[in-house]
Biopython code that builds the backbone (N, CA, C, O; Angstrom):
import numpy as np
from Bio.PDB.StructureBuilder import StructureBuilder

atoms = [
    (1, "UNK", "N", (0.812, -1.181, 0.000)),
    (1, "UNK", "CA", (0.000, 0.000, 0.000)),
    (1, "UNK", "C", (0.864, 1.256, 0.000)),
    (1, "UNK", "O", (0.524, 2.245, -0.650)),
    (2, "UNK", "N", (1.965, 1.224, 0.716)),
    (2, "UNK", "CA", (2.863, 2.373, 0.733)),
    (2, "UNK", "C", (3.392, 2.630, -0.673)),
    (2, "UNK", "O", (3.598, 3.780, -1.061)),
    (3, "UNK", "N", (3.611, 1.562, -1.438)),
    (3, "UNK", "CA", (4.045, 1.724, -2.828)),
    (3, "UNK", "C", (2.987, 2.458, -3.640)),
    (3, "UNK", "O", (3.316, 3.257, -4.517)),
    (4, "UNK", "N", (1.728, 2.189, -3.351)),
    (4, "UNK", "CA", (0.642, 2.894, -4.041)),
    (4, "UNK", "C", (0.687, 4.387, -3.722)),
    (4, "UNK", "O", (0.448, 5.218, -4.598)),
    (5, "UNK", "N", (0.992, 4.725, -2.472)),
    (5, "UNK", "CA", (1.121, 6.140, -2.101)),
    (5, "UNK", "C", (2.223, 6.784, -2.920)),
    (5, "UNK", "O", (2.071, 7.907, -3.401)),
    (6, "UNK", "N", (3.334, 6.074, -3.080)),
    (6, "UNK", "CA", (4.477, 6.617, -3.815)),
    (6, "UNK", "C", (4.115, 6.835, -5.283)),
    (6, "UNK", "O", (4.434, 7.875, -5.858)),
    (7, "UNK", "N", (3.455, 5.857, -5.881)),
    (7, "UNK", "CA", (3.077, 5.982, -7.292)),
    (7, "UNK", "C", (2.080, 7.110, -7.516)),
    (7, "UNK", "O", (2.113, 7.783, -8.546)),
    (8, "UNK", "N", (1.211, 7.307, -6.564)),
    (8, "UNK", "CA", (0.199, 8.359, -6.686)),
    (8, "UNK", "C", (0.720, 9.712, -6.211)),
    (8, "UNK", "O", (-0.015, 10.699, -6.186)),
    (9, "UNK", "N", (2.008, 9.744, -5.832)),
    (9, "UNK", "CA", (2.640, 10.974, -5.340)),
    (9, "UNK", "C", (1.879, 11.569, -4.157)),
    (9, "UNK", "O", (1.688, 12.781, -4.061)),
    (10, "UNK", "N", (1.451, 10.677, -3.261)),
    (10, "UNK", "CA", (0.770, 11.124, -2.054)),
    (10, "UNK", "C", (1.783, 11.325, -0.940)),
    (10, "UNK", "O", (2.914, 10.847, -1.022)),
    (11, "UNK", "N", (1.370, 12.031, 0.096)),
    (11, "UNK", "CA", (2.289, 12.360, 1.182)),
    (11, "UNK", "C", (1.875, 11.692, 2.487)),
    (11, "UNK", "O", (0.701, 11.399, 2.713)),
    (12, "UNK", "N", (2.869, 11.458, 3.341)),
    (12, "UNK", "CA", (2.659, 10.830, 4.641)),
    (12, "UNK", "C", (3.154, 11.775, 5.727)),
    (12, "UNK", "O", (4.193, 12.419, 5.579)),
    (13, "UNK", "N", (2.404, 11.849, 6.814)),
    (13, "UNK", "CA", (2.797, 12.625, 7.985)),
    (13, "UNK", "C", (3.032, 11.631, 9.118)),
    (13, "UNK", "O", (2.188, 10.771, 9.368)),
    (14, "UNK", "N", (4.162, 11.739, 9.800)),
    (14, "UNK", "CA", (4.538, 10.797, 10.853)),
    (14, "UNK", "C", (4.320, 11.392, 12.241)),
    (14, "UNK", "O", (4.627, 12.560, 12.480)),
    (15, "UNK", "N", (3.785, 10.576, 13.157)),
    (15, "UNK", "CA", (3.585, 10.997, 14.545)),
    (15, "UNK", "C", (4.105, 9.875, 15.436)),
    (15, "UNK", "O", (3.765, 8.709, 15.233)),
    (16, "UNK", "N", (4.932, 10.225, 16.426)),
    (16, "UNK", "CA", (5.462, 9.227, 17.359)),
    (16, "UNK", "C", (5.639, 9.859, 18.729)),
    (16, "UNK", "O", (5.694, 11.081, 18.863)),
    (17, "UNK", "N", (5.729, 8.998, 19.757)),
    (17, "UNK", "CA", (5.812, 9.504, 21.121)),
    (17, "UNK", "C", (7.232, 9.798, 21.587)),
    (17, "UNK", "O", (7.422, 10.474, 22.598)),
    (18, "UNK", "N", (8.228, 9.300, 20.867)),
    (18, "UNK", "CA", (9.604, 9.632, 21.241)),
    (18, "UNK", "C", (10.467, 9.747, 19.989)),
    (18, "UNK", "O", (10.120, 9.235, 18.924)),
    (19, "UNK", "N", (11.569, 10.413, 20.137)),
    (19, "UNK", "CA", (12.460, 10.708, 19.011)),
    (19, "UNK", "C", (12.970, 9.427, 18.354)),
    (19, "UNK", "O", (13.103, 9.365, 17.132)),
    (20, "UNK", "N", (13.253, 8.416, 19.157)),
    (20, "UNK", "CA", (13.766, 7.142, 18.641)),
    (20, "UNK", "C", (12.766, 6.497, 17.676)),
    (20, "UNK", "O", (13.143, 6.065, 16.586)),
    (21, "UNK", "N", (11.503, 6.433, 18.073)),
    (21, "UNK", "CA", (10.478, 5.846, 17.210)),
    (21, "UNK", "C", (10.240, 6.686, 15.967)),
    (21, "UNK", "O", (10.035, 6.148, 14.879)),
    (22, "UNK", "N", (10.267, 8.001, 16.125)),
    (22, "UNK", "CA", (10.060, 8.891, 14.985)),
    (22, "UNK", "C", (11.183, 8.744, 13.969)),
    (22, "UNK", "O", (10.938, 8.675, 12.764)),
    (23, "UNK", "N", (12.418, 8.697, 14.463)),
    (23, "UNK", "CA", (13.565, 8.521, 13.567)),
    (23, "UNK", "C", (13.540, 7.160, 12.880)),
    (23, "UNK", "O", (13.827, 7.058, 11.687)),
    (24, "UNK", "N", (13.195, 6.112, 13.635)),
    (24, "UNK", "CA", (13.140, 4.760, 13.069)),
    (24, "UNK", "C", (12.052, 4.668, 12.002)),
    (24, "UNK", "O", (12.254, 4.063, 10.949)),
    (25, "UNK", "N", (10.916, 5.261, 12.277)),
    (25, "UNK", "CA", (9.813, 5.226, 11.317)),
    (25, "UNK", "C", (10.164, 6.010, 10.059)),
    (25, "UNK", "O", (9.918, 5.543, 8.947)),
    (26, "UNK", "N", (10.733, 7.185, 10.227)),
    (26, "UNK", "CA", (11.142, 7.992, 9.082)),
    (26, "UNK", "C", (12.200, 7.304, 8.247)),
    (26, "UNK", "O", (12.135, 7.315, 7.018)),
    (27, "UNK", "N", (13.191, 6.697, 8.921)),
    (27, "UNK", "CA", (14.253, 5.981, 8.203)),
    (27, "UNK", "C", (13.681, 4.794, 7.443)),
    (27, "UNK", "O", (14.085, 4.528, 6.311)),
    (28, "UNK", "N", (12.752, 4.084, 8.052)),
    (28, "UNK", "CA", (12.126, 2.933, 7.401)),
    (28, "UNK", "C", (11.379, 3.366, 6.135)),
    (28, "UNK", "O", (11.546, 2.769, 5.071)),
    (29, "UNK", "N", (10.565, 4.398, 6.259)),
    (29, "UNK", "CA", (9.790, 4.864, 5.101)),
    (29, "UNK", "C", (10.723, 5.309, 3.987)),
    (29, "UNK", "O", (10.511, 4.962, 2.825)),
    (30, "UNK", "N", (11.750, 6.070, 4.329)),
    (30, "UNK", "CA", (12.659, 6.599, 3.302)),
    (30, "UNK", "C", (13.524, 5.509, 2.681)),
    (30, "UNK", "O", (13.866, 5.582, 1.500)),
    (31, "UNK", "N", (13.874, 4.509, 3.466)),
    (31, "UNK", "CA", (14.765, 3.449, 2.987)),
    (31, "UNK", "C", (14.018, 2.422, 2.145)),
    (31, "UNK", "O", (14.451, 2.076, 1.046)),
    (32, "UNK", "N", (12.907, 1.942, 2.662)),
    (32, "UNK", "CA", (12.184, 0.869, 1.993)),
    (32, "UNK", "C", (11.267, 1.401, 0.891)),
    (32, "UNK", "O", (11.094, 0.761, -0.146)),
    (33, "UNK", "N", (10.699, 2.547, 1.120)),
    (33, "UNK", "CA", (9.770, 3.142, 0.162)),
    (33, "UNK", "C", (10.304, 4.519, -0.210)),
    (33, "UNK", "O", (9.730, 5.539, 0.172)),
    (34, "UNK", "N", (11.391, 4.544, -0.948)),
    (34, "UNK", "CA", (12.122, 5.781, -1.195)),
    (34, "UNK", "C", (11.335, 6.825, -1.982)),
    (34, "UNK", "O", (11.671, 8.008, -1.923)),
    (35, "UNK", "N", (10.311, 6.430, -2.707)),
    (35, "UNK", "CA", (9.533, 7.392, -3.481)),
    (35, "UNK", "C", (8.402, 8.038, -2.687)),
    (35, "UNK", "O", (7.758, 8.970, -3.168)),
    (36, "UNK", "N", (8.159, 7.547, -1.477)),
    (36, "UNK", "CA", (7.111, 8.128, -0.652)),
    (36, "UNK", "C", (7.609, 9.457, -0.098)),
    (36, "UNK", "O", (8.731, 9.559, 0.399)),
    (37, "UNK", "N", (6.777, 10.446, -0.191)),
    (37, "UNK", "CA", (7.147, 11.772, 0.274)),
    (37, "UNK", "C", (6.638, 11.971, 1.703)),
    (37, "UNK", "O", (5.431, 11.957, 1.947)),
    (38, "UNK", "N", (7.565, 12.157, 2.641)),
    (38, "UNK", "CA", (7.204, 12.443, 4.028)),
    (38, "UNK", "C", (6.981, 13.950, 4.122)),
    (38, "UNK", "O", (7.916, 14.737, 3.972)),
    (39, "UNK", "N", (5.738, 14.339, 4.369)),
    (39, "UNK", "CA", (5.371, 15.753, 4.382)),
    (39, "UNK", "C", (5.788, 16.450, 5.669)),
    (39, "UNK", "O", (6.034, 17.656, 5.672)),
    (40, "UNK", "N", (5.866, 15.703, 6.754)),
    (40, "UNK", "CA", (6.223, 16.296, 8.033)),
    (40, "UNK", "C", (6.127, 15.272, 9.136)),
    (40, "UNK", "O", (5.802, 14.108, 8.901)),
    (41, "UNK", "N", (6.414, 15.722, 10.349)),
    (41, "UNK", "CA", (6.345, 14.818, 11.489)),
    (41, "UNK", "C", (6.032, 15.615, 12.748)),
    (41, "UNK", "O", (6.241, 16.827, 12.811)),
    (42, "UNK", "N", (5.525, 14.899, 13.748)),
    (42, "UNK", "CA", (5.216, 15.521, 15.032)),
    (42, "UNK", "C", (5.679, 14.583, 16.133)),
    (42, "UNK", "O", (5.365, 13.393, 16.125)),
    (43, "UNK", "N", (6.418, 15.123, 17.066)),
    (43, "UNK", "CA", (6.908, 14.364, 18.215)),
    (43, "UNK", "C", (5.966, 14.620, 19.385)),
    (43, "UNK", "O", (5.898, 15.731, 19.910)),
    (44, "UNK", "N", (5.239, 13.576, 19.787)),
    (44, "UNK", "CA", (4.254, 13.695, 20.868)),
    (44, "UNK", "C", (4.955, 13.411, 22.198)),
    (44, "UNK", "O", (5.003, 12.270, 22.657)),
    (45, "UNK", "N", (5.484, 14.445, 22.793)),
    (45, "UNK", "CA", (6.100, 14.316, 24.114)),
    (45, "UNK", "C", (5.056, 14.711, 25.141)),
    (45, "UNK", "O", (4.542, 15.830, 25.116)),
    (46, "UNK", "N", (4.742, 13.789, 26.047)),
    (46, "UNK", "CA", (3.581, 13.949, 26.924)),
    (46, "UNK", "C", (3.557, 15.256, 27.709)),
    (46, "UNK", "O", (2.481, 15.801, 27.954)),
    (47, "UNK", "N", (4.705, 15.766, 28.103)),
    (47, "UNK", "CA", (4.685, 16.989, 28.908)),
    (47, "UNK", "C", (4.499, 18.263, 28.083)),
    (47, "UNK", "O", (4.078, 19.283, 28.628)),
    (48, "UNK", "N", (4.800, 18.230, 26.800)),
    (48, "UNK", "CA", (4.681, 19.442, 25.984)),
    (48, "UNK", "C", (3.697, 19.313, 24.832)),
    (48, "UNK", "O", (3.399, 20.309, 24.173)),
    (49, "UNK", "N", (3.193, 18.136, 24.573)),
    (49, "UNK", "CA", (2.341, 17.903, 23.405)),
    (49, "UNK", "C", (0.919, 18.409, 23.632)),
    (49, "UNK", "O", (0.390, 18.383, 24.744)),
    (50, "UNK", "N", (0.325, 18.868, 22.538)),
    (50, "UNK", "CA", (-1.096, 19.210, 22.589)),
    (50, "UNK", "C", (-1.738, 18.773, 21.279)),
    (50, "UNK", "O", (-1.135, 18.854, 20.209)),
    (51, "UNK", "N", (-2.960, 18.316, 21.394)),
    (51, "UNK", "CA", (-3.672, 17.844, 20.208)),
    (51, "UNK", "C", (-3.859, 18.986, 19.212)),
    (51, "UNK", "O", (-3.754, 18.785, 18.002)),
    (52, "UNK", "N", (-4.133, 20.168, 19.718)),
    (52, "UNK", "CA", (-4.345, 21.324, 18.834)),
    (52, "UNK", "C", (-3.086, 21.654, 18.034)),
    (52, "UNK", "O", (-3.160, 21.943, 16.840)),
    (53, "UNK", "N", (-1.942, 21.610, 18.694)),
    (53, "UNK", "CA", (-0.669, 21.879, 18.016)),
    (53, "UNK", "C", (-0.396, 20.825, 16.936)),
    (53, "UNK", "O", (0.033, 21.155, 15.830)),
    (54, "UNK", "N", (-0.649, 19.552, 17.272)),
    (54, "UNK", "CA", (-0.441, 18.480, 16.313)),
    (54, "UNK", "C", (-1.359, 18.656, 15.102)),
    (54, "UNK", "O", (-0.912, 18.532, 13.962)),
    (55, "UNK", "N", (-2.625, 18.941, 15.343)),
    (55, "UNK", "CA", (-3.588, 19.125, 14.259)),
    (55, "UNK", "C", (-3.163, 20.290, 13.368)),
    (55, "UNK", "O", (-3.257, 20.201, 12.143)),
    (56, "UNK", "N", (-2.699, 21.376, 13.973)),
    (56, "UNK", "CA", (-2.245, 22.524, 13.179)),
    (56, "UNK", "C", (-1.075, 22.153, 12.279)),
    (56, "UNK", "O", (-1.032, 22.556, 11.117)),
    (57, "UNK", "N", (-0.122, 21.384, 12.811)),
    (57, "UNK", "CA", (1.023, 20.967, 12.002)),
    (57, "UNK", "C", (0.595, 20.041, 10.867)),
    (57, "UNK", "O", (1.098, 20.147, 9.749)),
    (58, "UNK", "N", (-0.326, 19.144, 11.157)),
    (58, "UNK", "CA", (-0.824, 18.231, 10.120)),
    (58, "UNK", "C", (-1.554, 19.019, 9.030)),
    (58, "UNK", "O", (-1.306, 18.821, 7.841)),
    (59, "UNK", "N", (-2.440, 19.898, 9.438)),
    (59, "UNK", "CA", (-3.235, 20.652, 8.470)),
    (59, "UNK", "C", (-2.408, 21.670, 7.690)),
    (59, "UNK", "O", (-2.802, 22.075, 6.596)),
    (60, "UNK", "N", (-1.278, 22.082, 8.233)),
    (60, "UNK", "CA", (-0.400, 23.000, 7.499)),
    (60, "UNK", "C", (0.184, 22.352, 6.248)),
    (60, "UNK", "O", (0.383, 23.023, 5.235)),
    (61, "UNK", "N", (0.460, 21.043, 6.315)),
    (61, "UNK", "CA", (1.086, 20.363, 5.173)),
    (61, "UNK", "C", (0.099, 19.524, 4.352)),
    (61, "UNK", "O", (0.451, 19.023, 3.284)),
    (62, "UNK", "N", (-1.123, 19.371, 4.841)),
    (62, "UNK", "CA", (-2.179, 18.626, 4.145)),
    (62, "UNK", "C", (-1.722, 17.271, 3.606)),
    (62, "UNK", "O", (-1.728, 17.060, 2.393)),
    (63, "UNK", "N", (-1.326, 16.348, 4.488)),
    (63, "UNK", "CA", (-0.897, 15.029, 4.005)),
    (63, "UNK", "C", (-2.092, 14.181, 3.594)),
    (63, "UNK", "O", (-3.222, 14.428, 4.014)),
    (64, "UNK", "N", (-1.823, 13.179, 2.767)),
    (64, "UNK", "CA", (-2.871, 12.226, 2.411)),
    (64, "UNK", "C", (-3.044, 11.178, 3.501)),
    (64, "UNK", "O", (-4.152, 10.701, 3.747)),
    (65, "UNK", "N", (-1.929, 10.822, 4.154)),
    (65, "UNK", "CA", (-1.939, 9.747, 5.140)),
    (65, "UNK", "C", (-1.187, 10.187, 6.387)),
    (65, "UNK", "O", (-0.146, 10.839, 6.298)),
    (66, "UNK", "N", (-1.723, 9.826, 7.555)),
    (66, "UNK", "CA", (-1.021, 10.009, 8.825)),
    (66, "UNK", "C", (-0.632, 8.621, 9.302)),
    (66, "UNK", "O", (-1.471, 7.722, 9.361)),
    (67, "UNK", "N", (0.620, 8.446, 9.638)),
    (67, "UNK", "CA", (1.109, 7.182, 10.182)),
    (67, "UNK", "C", (1.617, 7.477, 11.587)),
    (67, "UNK", "O", (2.590, 8.211, 11.761)),
    (68, "UNK", "N", (0.952, 6.901, 12.591)),
    (68, "UNK", "CA", (1.323, 7.213, 13.974)),
    (68, "UNK", "C", (1.697, 5.965, 14.755)),
    (68, "UNK", "O", (1.165, 4.876, 14.540)),
    (69, "UNK", "N", (2.640, 6.173, 15.674)),
    (69, "UNK", "CA", (3.042, 5.127, 16.615)),
    (69, "UNK", "C", (2.976, 5.750, 17.997)),
    (69, "UNK", "O", (3.918, 6.398, 18.454)),
    (70, "UNK", "N", (1.840, 5.538, 18.653)),
    (70, "UNK", "CA", (1.575, 6.079, 19.976)),
    (70, "UNK", "C", (0.944, 4.986, 20.833)),
    (70, "UNK", "O", (0.506, 3.966, 20.301)),
    (71, "UNK", "N", (0.892, 5.181, 22.153)),
    (71, "UNK", "CA", (0.179, 4.203, 22.984)),
    (71, "UNK", "C", (-1.279, 4.067, 22.541)),
    (71, "UNK", "O", (-1.896, 5.037, 22.101)),
    (72, "UNK", "N", (-1.809, 2.878, 22.662)),
    (72, "UNK", "CA", (-3.132, 2.539, 22.155)),
    (72, "UNK", "C", (-4.215, 3.510, 22.620)),
    (72, "UNK", "O", (-4.986, 4.013, 21.802)),
    (73, "UNK", "N", (-4.283, 3.777, 23.915)),
    (73, "UNK", "CA", (-5.333, 4.637, 24.463)),
    (73, "UNK", "C", (-5.236, 6.061, 23.912)),
    (73, "UNK", "O", (-6.248, 6.680, 23.583)),
    (74, "UNK", "N", (-4.014, 6.567, 23.817)),
    (74, "UNK", "CA", (-3.802, 7.920, 23.314)),
    (74, "UNK", "C", (-4.208, 8.022, 21.842)),
    (74, "UNK", "O", (-4.860, 8.987, 21.442)),
    (75, "UNK", "N", (-3.827, 7.035, 21.045)),
    (75, "UNK", "CA", (-4.193, 7.057, 19.621)),
    (75, "UNK", "C", (-5.700, 7.034, 19.438)),
    (75, "UNK", "O", (-6.257, 7.784, 18.636)),
    (76, "UNK", "N", (-6.342, 6.172, 20.188)),
    (76, "UNK", "CA", (-7.802, 6.088, 20.092)),
    (76, "UNK", "C", (-8.466, 7.396, 20.457)),
    (76, "UNK", "O", (-9.396, 7.843, 19.785)),
    (77, "UNK", "N", (-7.985, 8.008, 21.524)),
    (77, "UNK", "CA", (-8.544, 9.285, 21.972)),
    (77, "UNK", "C", (-8.321, 10.375, 20.922)),
    (77, "UNK", "O", (-9.246, 11.116, 20.588)),
    (78, "UNK", "N", (-7.094, 10.473, 20.403)),
    (78, "UNK", "CA", (-6.789, 11.490, 19.396)),
    (78, "UNK", "C", (-7.605, 11.295, 18.126)),
    (78, "UNK", "O", (-8.147, 12.253, 17.574)),
    (79, "UNK", "N", (-7.690, 10.051, 17.665)),
    (79, "UNK", "CA", (-8.427, 9.774, 16.437)),
    (79, "UNK", "C", (-9.911, 10.108, 16.611)),
    (79, "UNK", "O", (-10.541, 10.659, 15.708)),
    (80, "UNK", "N", (-10.450, 9.777, 17.755)),
    (80, "UNK", "CA", (-11.864, 10.027, 18.009)),
    (80, "UNK", "C", (-12.155, 11.517, 18.137)),
    (80, "UNK", "O", (-13.110, 12.020, 17.545)),
    (81, "UNK", "N", (-11.335, 12.221, 18.907)),
    (81, "UNK", "CA", (-11.598, 13.632, 19.184)),
    (81, "UNK", "C", (-11.210, 14.557, 18.039)),
    (81, "UNK", "O", (-11.820, 15.615, 17.878)),
    (82, "UNK", "N", (-10.218, 14.190, 17.241)),
    (82, "UNK", "CA", (-9.692, 15.108, 16.234)),
    (82, "UNK", "C", (-10.084, 14.774, 14.797)),
    (82, "UNK", "O", (-9.716, 15.508, 13.880)),
    (83, "UNK", "N", (-10.809, 13.703, 14.584)),
    (83, "UNK", "CA", (-11.094, 13.286, 13.208)),
    (83, "UNK", "C", (-11.875, 14.319, 12.407)),
    (83, "UNK", "O", (-11.747, 14.379, 11.184)),
    (84, "UNK", "N", (-12.672, 15.120, 13.073)),
    (84, "UNK", "CA", (-13.470, 16.101, 12.332)),
    (84, "UNK", "C", (-12.667, 17.324, 11.903)),
    (84, "UNK", "O", (-13.112, 18.071, 11.033)),
    (85, "UNK", "N", (-11.504, 17.544, 12.489)),
    (85, "UNK", "CA", (-10.721, 18.737, 12.157)),
    (85, "UNK", "C", (-9.427, 18.436, 11.406)),
    (85, "UNK", "O", (-8.740, 19.360, 10.971)),
    (86, "UNK", "N", (-9.088, 17.165, 11.248)),
    (86, "UNK", "CA", (-7.855, 16.801, 10.545)),
    (86, "UNK", "C", (-8.144, 16.620, 9.054)),
    (86, "UNK", "O", (-9.080, 15.924, 8.660)),
    (87, "UNK", "N", (-7.318, 17.263, 8.248)),
    (87, "UNK", "CA", (-7.470, 17.179, 6.792)),
    (87, "UNK", "C", (-6.515, 16.133, 6.228)),
    (87, "UNK", "O", (-5.477, 16.473, 5.658)),
    (88, "UNK", "N", (-6.867, 14.871, 6.387)),
    (88, "UNK", "CA", (-6.095, 13.755, 5.827)),
    (88, "UNK", "C", (-7.101, 12.688, 5.400)),
    (88, "UNK", "O", (-8.192, 12.587, 5.960)),
    (89, "UNK", "N", (-6.718, 11.899, 4.405)),
    (89, "UNK", "CA", (-7.624, 10.873, 3.893)),
    (89, "UNK", "C", (-7.641, 9.614, 4.752)),
    (89, "UNK", "O", (-8.673, 8.955, 4.873)),
    (90, "UNK", "N", (-6.508, 9.281, 5.343)),
    (90, "UNK", "CA", (-6.364, 8.022, 6.060)),
    (90, "UNK", "C", (-5.420, 8.204, 7.231)),
    (90, "UNK", "O", (-4.394, 8.873, 7.108)),
    (91, "UNK", "N", (-5.764, 7.610, 8.374)),
    (91, "UNK", "CA", (-4.892, 7.627, 9.558)),
    (91, "UNK", "C", (-4.592, 6.173, 9.904)),
    (91, "UNK", "O", (-5.493, 5.412, 10.259)),
    (92, "UNK", "N", (-3.329, 5.797, 9.800)),
    (92, "UNK", "CA", (-2.890, 4.444, 10.137)),
    (92, "UNK", "C", (-2.220, 4.518, 11.508)),
    (92, "UNK", "O", (-1.218, 5.212, 11.681)),
    (93, "UNK", "N", (-2.773, 3.808, 12.464)),
    (93, "UNK", "CA", (-2.267, 3.835, 13.831)),
    (93, "UNK", "C", (-1.640, 2.491, 14.179)),
    (93, "UNK", "O", (-2.281, 1.446, 14.071)),
    (94, "UNK", "N", (-0.385, 2.533, 14.596)),
    (94, "UNK", "CA", (0.332, 1.330, 15.030)),
    (94, "UNK", "C", (0.723, 1.525, 16.488)),
    (94, "UNK", "O", (0.825, 2.657, 16.962)),
    (95, "UNK", "N", (0.942, 0.428, 17.195)),
    (95, "UNK", "CA", (1.349, 0.537, 18.593)),
    (95, "UNK", "C", (2.813, 0.213, 18.807)),
    (95, "UNK", "O", (3.298, 0.310, 19.934)),
    (96, "UNK", "N", (3.525, -0.163, 17.780)),
    (96, "UNK", "CA", (4.943, -0.460, 17.909)),
    (96, "UNK", "C", (5.667, -0.160, 16.616)),
    (96, "UNK", "O", (5.053, -0.106, 15.550)),
    (97, "UNK", "N", (6.958, 0.032, 16.706)),
    (97, "UNK", "CA", (7.750, 0.312, 15.523)),
    (97, "UNK", "C", (7.920, -0.977, 14.736)),
    (97, "UNK", "O", (8.284, -2.005, 15.307)),
    (98, "UNK", "N", (7.668, -0.938, 13.456)),
    (98, "UNK", "CA", (7.686, -2.113, 12.601)),
    (98, "UNK", "C", (8.973, -2.275, 11.811)),
    (98, "UNK", "O", (9.258, -3.391, 11.375)),
    (99, "UNK", "N", (9.770, -1.232, 11.597)),
    (99, "UNK", "CA", (10.839, -1.307, 10.603)),
    (99, "UNK", "C", (11.986, -2.274, 10.898)),
    (99, "UNK", "O", (13.100, -1.844, 11.195)),
    (100, "UNK", "N", (11.722, -3.549, 10.820)),
    (100, "UNK", "CA", (12.784, -4.546, 10.853)),
    (100, "UNK", "C", (12.647, -5.365, 9.588)),
    (100, "UNK", "O", (11.547, -5.483, 9.046)),
    (101, "UNK", "N", (13.729, -5.930, 9.111)),
    (101, "UNK", "CA", (13.692, -6.664, 7.843)),
    (101, "UNK", "C", (12.654, -7.774, 7.841)),
    (101, "UNK", "O", (11.983, -8.000, 6.834)),
    (102, "UNK", "N", (12.520, -8.470, 8.970)),
    (102, "UNK", "CA", (11.585, -9.594, 9.021)),
    (102, "UNK", "C", (10.138, -9.117, 8.904)),
    (102, "UNK", "O", (9.276, -9.867, 8.448)),
    (103, "UNK", "N", (9.863, -7.874, 9.313)),
    (103, "UNK", "CA", (8.492, -7.404, 9.353)),
    (103, "UNK", "C", (8.121, -6.499, 8.188)),
    (103, "UNK", "O", (6.981, -6.040, 8.121)),
    (104, "UNK", "N", (9.024, -6.232, 7.282)),
    (104, "UNK", "CA", (8.714, -5.332, 6.175)),
    (104, "UNK", "C", (7.547, -5.858, 5.358)),
    (104, "UNK", "O", (6.632, -5.107, 5.022)),
    (105, "UNK", "N", (7.573, -7.129, 5.041)),
    (105, "UNK", "CA", (6.481, -7.710, 4.275)),
    (105, "UNK", "C", (5.191, -7.664, 5.083)),
    (105, "UNK", "O", (4.117, -7.437, 4.525)),
    (106, "UNK", "N", (5.290, -7.879, 6.393)),
    (106, "UNK", "CA", (4.111, -7.835, 7.252)),
    (106, "UNK", "C", (3.456, -6.470, 7.263)),
    (106, "UNK", "O", (2.228, -6.382, 7.251)),
    (107, "UNK", "N", (4.243, -5.398, 7.284)),
    (107, "UNK", "CA", (3.678, -4.053, 7.264)),
    (107, "UNK", "C", (2.990, -3.792, 5.927)),
    (107, "UNK", "O", (1.886, -3.247, 5.888)),
    (108, "UNK", "N", (3.639, -4.179, 4.836)),
    (108, "UNK", "CA", (3.024, -4.003, 3.525)),
    (108, "UNK", "C", (1.704, -4.755, 3.416)),
    (108, "UNK", "O", (0.730, -4.235, 2.871)),
    (109, "UNK", "N", (1.675, -5.972, 3.933)),
    (109, "UNK", "CA", (0.456, -6.778, 3.917)),
    (109, "UNK", "C", (-0.622, -6.135, 4.778)),
    (109, "UNK", "O", (-1.786, -6.076, 4.382)),
    (110, "UNK", "N", (-0.233, -5.652, 5.958)),
    (110, "UNK", "CA", (-1.176, -4.981, 6.852)),
    (110, "UNK", "C", (-1.787, -3.757, 6.165)),
    (110, "UNK", "O", (-3.002, -3.563, 6.196)),
    (111, "UNK", "N", (-0.934, -2.932, 5.541)),
    (111, "UNK", "CA", (-1.422, -1.728, 4.877)),
    (111, "UNK", "C", (-2.326, -2.066, 3.699)),
    (111, "UNK", "O", (-3.330, -1.392, 3.468)),
    (112, "UNK", "N", (-1.969, -3.119, 2.950)),
    (112, "UNK", "CA", (-2.805, -3.531, 1.820)),
    (112, "UNK", "C", (-4.181, -3.980, 2.293)),
    (112, "UNK", "O", (-5.191, -3.596, 1.704)),
    (113, "UNK", "N", (-4.234, -4.788, 3.348)),
    (113, "UNK", "CA", (-5.518, -5.248, 3.877)),
    (113, "UNK", "C", (-6.357, -4.068, 4.364)),
    (113, "UNK", "O", (-7.566, -4.016, 4.136)),
    (114, "UNK", "N", (-5.700, -3.125, 5.036)),
    (114, "UNK", "CA", (-6.396, -1.950, 5.523)),
    (114, "UNK", "C", (-6.972, -1.152, 4.355)),
    (114, "UNK", "O", (-8.118, -0.706, 4.411)),
    (115, "UNK", "N", (-6.189, -0.974, 3.311)),
    (115, "UNK", "CA", (-6.627, -0.241, 2.124)),
    (115, "UNK", "C", (-7.804, -0.967, 1.467)),
    (115, "UNK", "O", (-8.794, -0.338, 1.093)),
    (116, "UNK", "N", (-7.694, -2.281, 1.330)),
    (116, "UNK", "CA", (-8.733, -3.069, 0.682)),
    (116, "UNK", "C", (-10.043, -2.992, 1.470)),
    (116, "UNK", "O", (-11.113, -2.822, 0.886)),
    (117, "UNK", "N", (-9.952, -3.118, 2.800)),
    (117, "UNK", "CA", (-11.142, -3.017, 3.634)),
    (117, "UNK", "C", (-11.786, -1.636, 3.491)),
    (117, "UNK", "O", (-13.009, -1.514, 3.425)),
    (118, "UNK", "N", (-10.957, -0.613, 3.444)),
    (118, "UNK", "CA", (-11.447, 0.749, 3.292)),
    (118, "UNK", "C", (-12.205, 0.906, 1.973)),
    (118, "UNK", "O", (-13.256, 1.547, 1.931)),
    (119, "UNK", "N", (-11.672, 0.320, 0.899)),
    (119, "UNK", "CA", (-12.319, 0.392, -0.404)),
    (119, "UNK", "C", (-13.660, -0.330, -0.382)),
    (119, "UNK", "O", (-14.626, 0.133, -0.988)),
    (120, "UNK", "N", (-13.722, -1.469, 0.318)),
    (120, "UNK", "CA", (-14.977, -2.220, 0.400)),
    (120, "UNK", "C", (-16.042, -1.419, 1.139)),
    (120, "UNK", "O", (-17.215, -1.460, 0.767)),
    (121, "UNK", "N", (-15.648, -0.691, 2.181)),
    (121, "UNK", "CA", (-16.615, 0.107, 2.939)),
    (121, "UNK", "C", (-17.166, 1.232, 2.094)),
    (121, "UNK", "O", (-18.296, 1.670, 2.311)),
    (122, "UNK", "N", (-16.391, 1.711, 1.130)),
    (122, "UNK", "CA", (-16.837, 2.814, 0.301)),
    (122, "UNK", "C", (-17.840, 2.383, -0.765)),
    (122, "UNK", "O", (-18.550, 3.218, -1.325)),
    (123, "UNK", "N", (-17.900, 1.078, -1.049)),
    (123, "UNK", "CA", (-18.821, 0.588, -2.095)),
    (123, "UNK", "C", (-20.272, 0.644, -1.672)),
    (123, "UNK", "O", (-21.155, 0.267, -2.442)),
]
sb = StructureBuilder()
sb.init_structure("model")
sb.init_model(0)
sb.init_chain("A")
sb.init_seg("    ")
for serial, (resi, resn, name, xyz) in enumerate(atoms, 1):
    if name == "N":
        sb.init_residue(resn, " ", resi, " ")
    sb.init_atom(name, np.array(xyz, "f"), 0.0, 1.0, " ", f" {name:<3s}", serial, name[0])
structure = sb.get_structure()
């Protein structure tokens, strides 16, 4: 599915709870899917982060896809509360960093299934 984003010249916005995860996710996207354009990123540090600030950064770059790696409860809360004000087509939420060689195919398969299910709901 990420390859489809690259072919369609769509953009991805990355969100993570710590610098290590954000860097790993960005490196993975750029390395494995080099044609995907990363529009921006947001580091969700619990003591300084705000949903409004994150939404403003996302809406400033108007990405097609948001890819986030945050704790489950926080992601659910953000997606539920902010979905009406975020200008993105798709939000992919993961709970752990995936970028290892053994899991690359698994992430692609996960994204493809998610995309396919989304298309079926639109019919």
